[in-house]
Structure formats: structure tokens, C-alpha cells
C-alpha positions as CSV (number, residue, x, y, z in Angstrom):
1,M,20.3,60.0,20.6
2,A,22.1,56.5,21.0
3,N,25.8,56.0,20.4
4,G,25.1,53.9,17.5
5,E,22.9,56.4,15.9
6,S,25.3,59.0,16.2
7,L,28.0,56.9,14.8
8,F,26.0,55.6,11.9
9,G,23.5,58.3,11.5
10,I,20.1,57.0,10.2
11,H,21.7,54.2,8.2
12,G,21.6,51.7,11.3
13,T,17.9,52.5,11.7
14,A,17.5,51.9,8.0
15,L,19.2,48.5,8.1
16,T,17.1,47.5,11.1
17,L,13.7,48.7,9.3
18,R,14.8,46.8,6.1
19,S,15.5,43.6,8.1
20,Q,12.2,43.6,9.7
21,R,10.6,44.3,6.3
22,L,12.4,41.2,5.0
23,N,10.9,39.2,7.8
24,L,7.5,40.5,7.1
25,L,7.6,39.9,3.3
26,A,9.0,36.5,3.8
27,S,6.1,35.6,6.1
28,N,3.8,36.8,3.3
29,I,5.5,34.5,0.9
30,A,5.4,31.5,3.3
31,N,1.8,31.9,3.8
32,A,0.8,32.3,0.0
33,A,-1.5,29.3,0.3
34,T,-3.0,29.8,3.6
35,P,-6.7,30.6,3.4
36,G,-7.7,33.9,5.0
37,Y,-4.0,35.0,5.4
38,R,-3.8,38.8,5.1
39,A,-0.6,40.1,3.5
40,R,1.2,43.0,5.5
41,D,4.0,45.3,4.5
42,I,6.0,48.0,6.1
43,D,5.8,51.5,4.5
44,F,9.5,52.1,4.7
45,D,9.4,55.9,3.8
46,R,6.8,56.4,6.7
47,A,8.9,54.3,9.1
48,M,11.9,56.3,8.3
49,S,10.1,59.6,8.8
50,L,8.8,58.3,12.1
51,A,12.5,57.3,13.0
52,S,13.8,60.4,12.1
53,R,11.3,62.2,14.6
54,G,12.7,60.1,17.4
55,Y,10.8,56.7,17.2
56,S,12.7,53.7,17.8
57,A,13.0,51.4,14.7
58,D,10.7,49.0,16.2
59,R,8.1,51.4,17.1
60,A,8.4,53.1,13.7
61,A,8.1,49.7,11.9
62,G,4.9,49.0,14.0
63,E,3.5,52.4,13.2
64,A,4.2,51.9,9.4
65,V,2.7,48.3,9.1
66,A,-0.3,48.1,6.7
67,W,-2.4,45.5,5.0
68,R,-1.6,44.7,1.5
69,V,-4.5,45.5,-0.9
70,P,-4.6,42.8,-3.5
71,I,-4.8,43.6,-7.2
72,T,-6.7,40.3,-7.7
73,P,-8.6,39.2,-4.7
74,S,-8.5,35.5,-3.9
75,I,-11.7,33.4,-3.4
76,D,-10.2,31.9,0.0
77,G,-9.7,35.4,1.4
78,N,-5.6,35.3,0.9
79,T,-4.2,38.6,0.0
80,V,-0.8,37.4,-1.0
81,E,0.1,37.8,-4.6
82,L,3.2,35.8,-4.9
83,S,4.9,37.6,-7.8
84,T,4.4,41.0,-6.1
85,E,5.8,39.7,-2.8
86,Q,8.9,38.0,-4.3
87,T,9.6,41.1,-6.3
88,L,9.4,43.5,-3.2
89,F,11.5,40.8,-1.3
90,A,14.1,41.0,-3.9
91,E,14.1,44.8,-4.1
92,N,14.2,45.3,-0.4
93,A,17.0,42.5,0.2
94,M,19.2,44.6,-2.6
95,Q,18.4,47.7,-0.7
96,Y,19.3,46.0,2.7
97,R,22.7,44.8,1.1
98,T,23.5,48.4,0.0
99,T,22.9,49.8,3.3
100,L,25.0,47.0,5.0
101,A,27.7,47.7,2.5
102,F,27.7,51.4,3.4
103,L,27.9,50.7,7.2
104,E,30.7,48.1,6.6
105,G,32.6,50.9,4.8
106,R,31.9,53.3,7.5
107,I,33.2,50.8,10.2
108,S,36.3,50.1,8.0
109,T,37.1,53.8,8.0
110,I,36.6,54.1,11.6
111,R,39.0,51.2,12.3
112,R,41.8,52.6,10.0
113,A,41.3,56.0,11.9
114,L,41.7,54.2,15.2
115,K,44.9,52.4,13.9
116,G,46.2,55.6,12.6
117,E,46.5,54.7,9.0
């Protein structure tokens, strides 16, 4: 177990996974008009399960990446559904900020303890 993991628990890993998912969803959005582009996503619950069993965040994310199955397939082979991607991006961004706020609170508590407050 890494020092950061013992200090922040699984929340540090969650933040890393959320960040990686944001990047993947942003890539999907950026390629919404690219013929043949296949949208991908990270199954966050699966990635967290793998991380809790000892996988690194990077390996867990890699194992939990899957191709998105479109509701309405595009004629040009692109599987990005912009509204779906934007909604998932916004939800994940909110969850990222929530995890970050929790970690900032934890760091603040540790700082106060070190200062003897």
C-alpha cells in the first residue's frame, strides 16, 4: 500500500480514475464528427473494484475501458452520441469536484493537526 493510499484511502485512487474518465469522455466529445470513431468509457465501479483488489489506478482504468454501444448508430460508423457524452462528462466532473473537495478537507485537517490547532 502506497503512503498516499494509506493517508487518503481509496479517495486518491477515485480522483485519478475520475480524471482519466474525464479525459476519455472529452476525447469522445472532440471526435463526435470523426467518421468511424468509436466512443469509449471507463466503467468506474469496475475500476474501483479492481483498485480495491490491489490494481494500480492506471491498470484498473485500462482493464475497465469498454466501447460505448450507441442507442442510435450513425451511418458513418461513429458511435459518439453527443448528448450522452456531455451528460456523462458533466456528471463525472461533478463527482471529481466532490472527491477533490473531500481530499482538500482531509489535507486541511492534517495541516491543522500538524500545527497543533
